[in-house]
C-alpha positions in Angstrom: 0.0 0.0 0.0 2.7 2.4 1.0 4.6 1.8 -2.3 1.5 2.7 -4.2 1.2 5.9 -2.3 4.8 6.8 -3.1 4.0 6.1 -6.8 1.0 8.4 -6.7 3.1 11.2 -5.4 5.6 10.7 -8.2 3.1 10.3 -11.0 0.2 12.5 -10.2 1.4 15.6 -12.1 3.0 13.8 -15.1 0.7 10.8 -15.5 -2.5 11.2 -13.5 -4.1 8.2 -15.1 -1.3 5.9 -13.9 -1.4 7.7 -10.5 -5.1 6.8 -10.2 -4.4 3.2 -11.0 -1.9 3.1 -8.1 -4.4 4.8 -5.9 -7.1 2.3 -6.7 -4.7 -0.5 -6.0 -3.9 1.0 -2.6 -7.6 1.3 -1.9 -8.0 -2.4 -2.6 -5.4 -3.1 0.1 -6.4 -0.6 2.7 -9.8 1.0 2.1 -10.2 1.9 5.7 -7.2 4.2 5.8 -8.2 7.8 5.4 -5.0 8.9 3.7 -5.6 6.2 1.0 -9.1 7.6 0.3 -7.7 11.1 0.1 -5.0 9.9 -2.4 -7.7 8.2 -4.5 -9.8 11.4 -4.5 -6.9 13.7 -5.5 -5.6 11.3 -8.2 -9.1 11.0 -9.6 -9.5 14.8 -9.7 -6.2 15.1 -11.6 -7.3 12.3 -14.0 -10.6 14.0 -14.7 -12.7 11.3 -13.0 -15.0 13.8 -11.3 -17.6 11.4 -9.8 -14.9 9.2 -8.3 -13.1 12.3 -6.8 -16.3 13.5 -5.2 -17.1 10.1 -3.7 -13.6 9.5 -2.3 -13.1 13.0 -0.9 -16.5 13.0 0.7 -15.5 9.7 2.3 -12.2 11.1 3.4 -14.0 14.1 5.0 -16.4 11.8 6.9 -13.5 9.6 8.1 -11.4 12.5 9.4 -13.9 15.2 10.3 -11.8 17.6 8.2 -13.1 19.8 5.4 -9.8 20.5 3.7 -10.8 19.6 0.1 -14.0 21.6 -0.3 -12.6 23.6 -3.1 -11.7 20.4 -5.1 -15.2 19.1 -4.4 -16.7 22.3 -5.6 -14.5 22.3 -8.7 -15.6 18.8 -9.5 -19.3 19.9 -9.3 -18.5 22.6 -11.8 -16.9 20.1 -14.1 -20.0 17.9 -13.8 -22.1 20.8 -14.9 -23.6 21.5 -11.5 -22.4 25.0 -10.6 -25.3 25.5 -8.1 -23.9 22.6 -6.0 -20.5 24.3 -6.0 -22.1 27.5 -4.6 -24.0 25.4 -2.1 -20.7 23.9 -0.8 -19.3 27.5 -0.4 -22.4 28.7 1.4 -22.5 25.6 3.7 -18.8 25.7 4.7 -17.9 26.9 8.2 -15.3 29.3 6.9 -14.3 30.3 10.4 -12.9 26.8 10.8 -11.3 26.5 7.4 -7.7 27.1 6.8 -7.3 30.5 5.1 -5.8 29.0 1.9 -8.7 26.5 1.6 -11.2 29.3 2.2 -9.7 31.4 -0.5 -9.6 28.6 -3.0 -13.2 27.8 -2.3 -14.1 31.4 -2.8 -12.4 31.4 -6.2 -14.2 28.3 -7.3 -17.6 29.6 -6.1 -17.0 32.9 -8.0 -16.2 30.8 -11.1 -19.5 29.0 -10.6 -21.3 32.3 -10.5 -19.7 33.1 -13.8 -20.9 29.7 -15.2 -24.4 30.8 -14.3 -24.0 34.1 -16.2 -23.9 36.1 -12.9 -20.8 38.0 -13.9 -21.3 41.0 -11.6 -21.9 38.7 -8.7 -18.7 36.8 -9.5 -16.7 40.1 -9.4 -18.4 41.2 -6.1 -17.6 37.9 -4.4 -13.9 38.4 -5.0 -13.8 41.9 -3.6 -12.4 40.7 -0.2 -9.7 42.3 2.0 -7.4 39.5 1.1 -7.3 40.8 -2.5 -5.3 43.9 -1.5 -3.5 42.6 1.6 -0.2 44.4 2.4 1.7 41.1 2.9 1.2 38.7 -0.1 0.2 35.2 0.8 0.8 32.0 -1.3 -2.8 32.3 -2.7 -2.7 36.0 -3.4 -1.6 35.4 -7.1 -4.5 33.1 -7.7 -7.0 35.4 -6.1 -5.8 38.4 -8.1 -5.8 36.4 -11.3 -9.3 35.2 -10.7 -10.5 38.7 -10.0 -8.9 40.0 -13.2 -10.5 37.3 -15.2 -13.9 38.0 -13.6 -13.5 41.7 -14.5 -12.6 40.8 -18.1 -15.6 38.5 -18.4 -17.8 41.3 -17.2 -16.5 43.7 -19.9 -14.3 45.8 -17.5 -11.2 45.6 -19.6 -9.1 48.4 -18.1 -9.7 47.2 -14.6 -8.9 43.7 -15.7 -5.6 44.9 -17.1 -4.7 46.5 -13.8 -5.3 43.3 -11.9 -3.6 41.0 -14.4 -0.6 43.4 -13.9 -0.8 43.1 -10.1 -0.9 39.3 -10.4 2.0 39.2 -12.8 4.1 41.4 -10.4 4.0 38.6 -7.8 4.0 35.6 -10.2 7.8 35.2 -10.5 7.4 31.4 -10.7 5.0 31.5 -13.6 2.2 29.9 -11.7 -0.4 31.5 -14.0 -0.3 33.0 -17.4 -1.0 36.5 -16.0 1.9 38.0 -18.0 0.7 36.5 -21.2 -2.9 37.7 -20.6 -1.5 41.2 -19.9 0.3 41.2 -23.3 -2.8 40.1 -25.0 -4.8 43.0 -23.5 -2.0 45.3 -24.7 -2.3 43.9 -28.2 1.2 42.3 -28.2 1.3 39.0 -30.1 4.1 36.4 -29.6 5.4 35.5 -33.0 7.7 32.7 -34.3 8.1 29.0 -33.7 7.9 29.4 -29.9 4.4 30.8 -29.9 2.7 27.4 -30.1 5.0 26.0 -27.4 4.0 28.9 -25.1 0.3 28.2 -25.7 0.8 24.5 -25.0 2.9 25.0 -21.8 1.1 27.9 -20.2 -1.8 26.7 -18.0 -5.1 28.4 -18.9 -6.7 29.2 -15.6 -9.9 30.3 -17.3 -10.4 27.3 -19.5 -13.1 26.1 -17.1 -13.6 23.8 -14.1 -11.8 20.6 -13.5 -8.6 21.3 -15.3 -5.6 19.8 -13.3 -4.2 22.5 -11.2 -7.3 24.6 -11.4 -7.5 24.3 -7.6 -4.4 24.3 -5.6 -4.4 20.9 -3.9 -2.1 19.0 -1.5 -2.8 16.1 0.8 -3.4 16.8 4.5 -1.0 13.9 5.3 2.5 13.8 3.8 2.9 10.8 1.5 4.9 8.0 2.9 8.6 8.0 2.2 10.5 4.9 1.3 12.0 4.5 4.7 8.6 3.9 6.2 7.4 1.3 3.8 7.8 -1.7 6.0 5.9 -0.2 8.9 3.2 1.0 6.5 2.9 -2.4 4.9 2.4 -4.0 8.3 -0.3 -1.4 9.2 -2.1 -2.0 6.0 -2.2 -5.7 6.6 -3.8 -5.1 10.0 -6.4 -2.7 8.5 -7.6 -5.2 6.0 -7.2 -6.6 2.6 -27.3 35.9 -5.3 -28.3 36.1 -6.9 -27.1 39.8 -7.2 -23.8 41.7 -6.7 -24.7 42.9 -3.2 -25.7 39.5 -1.9 -22.6 37.9 -3.5 -20.3 40.4 -1.8 -21.9 39.7 1.6 -21.6 35.9 1.2 -17.9 35.9 0.3 -16.7 36.5 3.8 -13.5 34.7 4.8 -12.1 33.8 8.2 -11.3 36.7 10.5 -12.4 39.2 7.8 -15.5 40.5 6.0 -15.9 41.5 2.3 -15.0 45.1 1.8 -17.5 47.7 0.9 -15.1 49.6 -1.3 -14.1 48.6 -4.8 -10.6 47.3 -4.7 -10.1 48.5 -8.2 -9.7 52.0 -6.7 -5.9 51.9 -6.9 -5.3 54.9 -4.7 -7.4 53.8 -1.9 -6.6 50.1 -2.0 -3.1 49.6 -3.3 -0.8 48.0 -0.7 2.0 50.2 0.4 5.1 50.0 -1.8 3.3 48.2 -4.6 3.6 49.6 -8.1 0.8 49.7 -10.7 3.3 49.0 -13.5 3.1 45.6 -15.2 6.0 43.6 -14.3 1.4 35.8 -8.7 -1.6 35.0 -10.3 -7.4 26.2 -4.2 -2.3 27.0 -4.8 -7.5 29.5 -6.7 -5.9 32.9 -9.6 -7.3 29.8 -10.3 -8.0 28.7 -13.8 -11.3 30.3 -13.2 
């Protein structure tokens, strides 16, 4: 079982189908171990097996009492064509008890679900939270800013979208999103030559829709077993068994220890964090592909 878990960790990004095969093999050996059910759920999500991902992650949550993969569950519901359920997951979450990163990722997915329903202004309003303009950037700040920029663009607010793609790109030094490329597109700059197709293939499109691998930043709650612990894990596995409107949307987007802001964060003078430039130079891991 432990060897299968190690294989999942090694393959999930490069070959999610094979990772899922290892996860299912681990489940046959140790279906009562929560970490195994979590691994199956995450592997299924990356492999595009949405129903399996939903079933396994719900089982994991029941077994552990945790709610750490609500954003993944909501994204699966979007991929299954059920954006209303994604919004219901967001509404029903006890966001005071959620890890801040999970809460932000869930917010991003829920805003994307609003966009799926054609509620573009509501999607923008949901993302107008204090975390969007925090003075100290967090790991999820890039994804949140990217998602906000994309929601603005979908709503026809091109200049504001450019500002927020720029602010996402300033922080996105690792190329987590394609904020820089989106910014160039808005400026009318086209990438020419043989490398253009490679760029399009390699850059993840965070707005392509729900369910794309990496659309939600995911990591297991339990670290995968390392090779030194295989013998002990094998022994353990044998023992365990073979809202409708922009105002309502803004109000419902509250995150732990904060409430949605009443002011529009696109007001650069009022909201720009100290020391942050507006020049184009970031974008749940949220912007999400949404």
